[in-house]
C-alpha positions in Angstrom: 0.0 0.0 0.0 1.7 3.2 -1.2 1.7 6.1 1.2 -0.5 9.0 0.1 1.2 12.4 0.6 -0.7 15.2 2.2 -0.8 17.1 -1.1 -0.4 15.6 -4.6 -0.5 17.6 -7.9 -1.8 14.8 -10.1 -2.1 17.0 -13.2 -2.5 20.6 -14.4 -6.2 20.2 -13.6 -6.2 18.1 -10.5 -4.7 18.4 -7.0 -5.5 15.8 -4.3 -5.4 16.9 -0.6 -5.6 14.1 2.0 -8.1 14.7 4.7 -5.6 13.6 7.4 -8.3 11.5 9.1 -6.9 7.9 9.0 -9.0 5.1 10.3 -10.3 1.6 9.7 -13.1 2.9 7.5 -11.2 5.9 5.9 -8.0 4.0 5.2 -5.2 6.7 5.0 -7.9 9.4 5.1 -10.5 11.0 2.9 -9.3 12.1 -0.5 -10.4 15.6 -1.4 -9.8 17.0 -4.9 -9.3 20.5 -6.3 -10.4 20.4 -9.9 -9.8 22.9 -12.8 -6.8 24.8 -14.2 -8.0 28.5 -13.9 -8.4 31.0 -11.2 -11.7 29.6 -10.0 -11.8 25.9 -9.2 -14.1 23.2 -7.7 -13.4 21.3 -4.4 -14.8 17.8 -4.2 -15.4 16.8 -0.6 -14.1 18.5 2.5 -12.9 15.7 4.8 -13.9 15.5 8.5 -14.5 18.3 11.0 -11.8 19.4 13.5 -8.8 18.4 11.4 -6.6 21.5 11.4 -3.9 19.7 9.5 -6.1 19.3 6.5 -7.3 22.9 6.6 -3.7 24.0 6.8 -2.8 22.0 3.7 -5.8 23.4 1.8 -5.0 27.0 2.7 -1.4 26.5 1.5 -2.5 25.0 -1.8 -5.0 27.9 -2.3 -2.2 30.4 -1.6 0.5 28.7 -3.6 -1.8 28.2 -6.7 -3.4 31.7 -6.3 -6.9 30.3 -6.7 -10.4 30.6 -5.4 -12.8 27.7 -4.6 -15.8 28.6 -6.7 -17.9 25.5 -5.8 -17.8 22.8 -3.2 -19.3 19.4 -4.3 -20.1 16.9 -1.6 -20.2 13.3 -2.8 -22.6 12.1 0.0 -23.6 12.8 3.6 -21.1 10.8 5.6 -19.2 13.0 8.1 -15.7 12.2 6.6 -16.9 13.8 3.3 -19.1 16.7 4.5 -17.8 17.3 8.0 -15.2 19.9 7.1 -17.4 22.2 5.0 -17.9 25.0 7.5 -14.2 25.1 8.4 -13.3 25.2 4.6 -15.7 28.1 4.1 -14.1 29.9 7.1 -10.7 30.0 5.5 -11.5 30.9 1.9 -11.6 34.6 0.9 -14.8 34.2 -1.2 -16.8 32.5 1.5 -20.0 34.4 0.6 -19.9 33.5 -3.1 -18.8 29.9 -2.9 -21.6 27.5 -3.6 -22.0 24.2 -1.8 -23.7 21.4 -3.7 -25.0 17.9 -2.7 -27.6 15.4 -4.0 -30.7 15.3 -1.8 -31.0 12.4 0.7 -34.2 10.3 0.4 -33.9 8.7 3.8 -33.3 11.5 6.3 -33.2 15.3 6.6 -30.3 17.2 5.1 -27.2 18.2 7.0 -27.4 21.9 8.0 -24.3 24.1 7.7 -23.3 27.1 9.7 -21.8 29.0 6.8 -23.8 28.2 3.7 -27.0 26.7 2.3 -26.7 23.5 0.5 -27.8 23.6 -3.2 -29.3 20.5 -4.7 -27.3 18.5 -7.2 -29.2 16.8 -10.1 -28.3 13.7 -12.0 -26.7 14.7 -15.3 -25.9 18.2 -14.0 -22.7 19.7 -15.5 -20.1 22.0 -14.1 -17.9 23.9 -16.7 -14.8 25.6 -15.4 -11.5 26.4 -17.1 -9.8 23.0 -17.7 -12.6 20.8 -16.6 -16.1 19.7 -17.5 -17.7 17.6 -14.7 -20.9 15.6 -14.9 -22.8 14.4 -11.9 -24.0 10.8 -11.9 -26.3 9.7 -9.1 -25.0 6.3 -7.8 -27.1 5.2 -4.7 -26.4 2.1 -2.7 -23.5 3.2 -0.4 -26.0 6.0 0.6 -29.2 7.3 -1.0 -27.5 10.6 -2.0 -24.2 9.2 -3.3 -22.8 10.7 -6.5 -19.8 10.2 -8.7 -18.3 12.7 -11.1 -17.1 12.1 -14.6 -14.3 14.5 -15.9 -15.0 14.6 -19.6 -11.7 15.9 -20.7 -10.1 12.5 -20.1 -13.1 10.4 -19.1 -11.7 9.9 -15.6 -14.1 9.3 -12.7 -14.2 10.4 -9.1 -15.8 7.4 -7.4 -16.0 8.7 -3.8 -17.0 5.7 -1.7 -18.6 3.6 -4.4 -15.2 2.1 -5.3 -12.2 2.4 -3.1 -8.5 2.4 -3.8 -8.1 -0.8 -1.8 -10.5 -3.4 -0.5 -14.3 -3.2 -0.8 -16.8 -0.7 0.5 -19.9 -0.9 2.7 -23.4 -0.2 1.4 -26.9 0.5 2.7 -28.7 -1.1 -0.3 -27.0 -3.8 -2.3 -29.6 -3.8 -5.0 -29.0 -0.1 -5.7 -25.3 -0.5 -5.2 -25.0 -3.2 -7.8 -26.9 -1.0 -10.3 -24.6 1.9 -9.6 -21.5 -0.4 -10.2 -22.9 -1.2 -13.6 -23.5 2.5 -14.3 -19.9 3.2 -13.6 -18.8 0.2 -15.7 -20.8 1.5 -18.6 -19.0 4.9 -18.3 -15.7 3.0 -19.2 -13.5 5.4 -17.2 -9.8 5.6 -18.1 -8.8 6.1 -14.4 -10.7 6.3 -11.1 -9.9 8.8 -8.3 -11.4 7.2 -5.2 -12.6 8.8 -2.0 -10.2 6.7 -0.1 -7.0 5.0 -1.1 -4.7 5.4 -4.1 -5.6 6.2 -7.7 -7.0 3.2 -9.7 -5.2 2.8 -13.0 -7.0 -0.4 -14.0 -10.6 0.8 -13.6 -12.2 -1.8 -15.9 -10.6 -4.7 -14.0 -11.4 -3.2 -10.6 -15.1 -2.6 -11.4 -15.4 -6.1 -12.7 -13.7 -7.4 -9.5 -16.3 -5.5 -7.3 -19.2 -6.9 -9.3 -17.7 -10.5 -9.4 -17.1 -10.4 -5.6 -20.8 -9.7 -4.9 -22.1 -12.1 -7.5 -20.0 -14.9 -6.0 -21.3 -14.3 -2.6 -24.9 -14.2 -3.9 -24.4 -17.5 -5.7 -23.2 -19.1 -2.5 -26.3 -17.8 -0.7 -28.6 -19.0 -3.5 -27.0 -22.4 -3.4 -28.0 -22.8 0.3 -31.7 -22.2 -0.7 -31.5 -24.4 -3.8 -30.1 -27.4 -1.9 -33.1 -27.3 0.5 -35.9 -25.6 -1.6 -38.6 -26.2 1.0 -36.6 -25.1 4.1 -36.5 -21.7 5.7 -33.3 -20.0 7.0 -32.3 -17.0 9.0 -29.1 -15.0 8.4 -27.1 -17.0 10.9 -28.1 -20.3 9.3 -26.7 -19.1 6.0 -23.5 -17.7 7.7 -22.8 -21.1 9.3 -22.8 -22.7 5.8 -20.9 -20.2 3.7 -18.6 -18.6 6.2 -17.2 -21.8 7.6 -13.6 -20.6 7.3 -14.4 -17.2 9.0 -13.7 -16.9 12.8 -16.9 -17.2 14.8 -16.5 -13.8 16.4 -17.0 -12.3 12.9 -20.2 -14.2 12.2 -22.4 -11.3 13.4 -20.8 -9.0 10.9 -21.1 -11.6 8.2 -24.9 -12.0 9.0 -25.3 -8.2 8.5 -23.7 -8.7 5.0 -25.8 -11.7 4.3 -28.9 -9.6 5.1 -28.0 -7.1 2.4 -27.9 -9.9 -0.1 -31.2 -11.3 1.1 -32.9 -7.9 0.8 -31.6 -7.7 -2.8 -32.8 -11.2 -3.6 -36.2 -10.3 -2.1 -36.5 -7.2 -4.4 -35.6 -9.5 -7.3 -38.4 -11.9 -6.2 -36.0 -14.8 -5.9 -36.8 -15.5 -2.3 -39.7 -14.7 0.1 -39.6 -13.4 3.7 -41.6 -14.5 6.7 -40.5 -12.5 9.8 -36.9 -13.4 10.3 -37.0 -16.5 8.1 -36.3 -16.6 4.4 -37.3 -19.2 1.8 -36.7 -19.9 -1.9 -39.5 -18.7 -4.2 -40.7 -21.8 -6.2 -40.0 -20.4 -9.6 -36.5 -19.5 -8.6 -35.6 -23.1 -8.4 -36.6 -24.0 -12.0 
């Protein structure tokens, strides 16, 4: 795992600033990106709150590059992506004119900011600045409001938490998440700039790995039902059959993961639900 520096000038139109908030879920930290090549630029994500090291690096980049942050785009509501917004606005000279954008959540009220009103992103919305044309793509699953951005100049993609630089990500809705992975796959990006971890230079292969990983797990779950088509199972019954090599203290987490798959199979009408028990739908066994 290559170490991510606090600041990386990736190209003439892209600077990555590490959120300096390492953790088990954030890896080395949240990647934030300054996009564009002119005086006015776009900041994608703002890291976590109360991280003065990140704010210091951001201020230095703004000063060294002699730029203004014209727009802040938030990829989704998780605190390690939106938490630093107010502090970012506090240190930029055009605080009153900088616009903050985010796709609307469908499952909870929006985050409120001290320094700005959040403007609503739309699927397909484009941002045109010097050196960069960005298109917003709604990719729910990780969260209901998650978006990725396509940079049209080189067809690169900012994947936020939909695809990580290493490992796999968590999700709220596997059915929607899988649809979003296929949307990203159809975009055929040349490179992926993730919300955590290093740049992905083999995006086609990485997306295929993500899809394959989930499909393999789903096939294992379906095989449990197909071997006993009249039986009912709860999550732990399935865990004990397909996570045999996983330490028992991790089975509860595995059951949570299995539940996401079961919810997806339910939406696809492959299984039925009765309380906490699940059963193969007859036509699914044909």
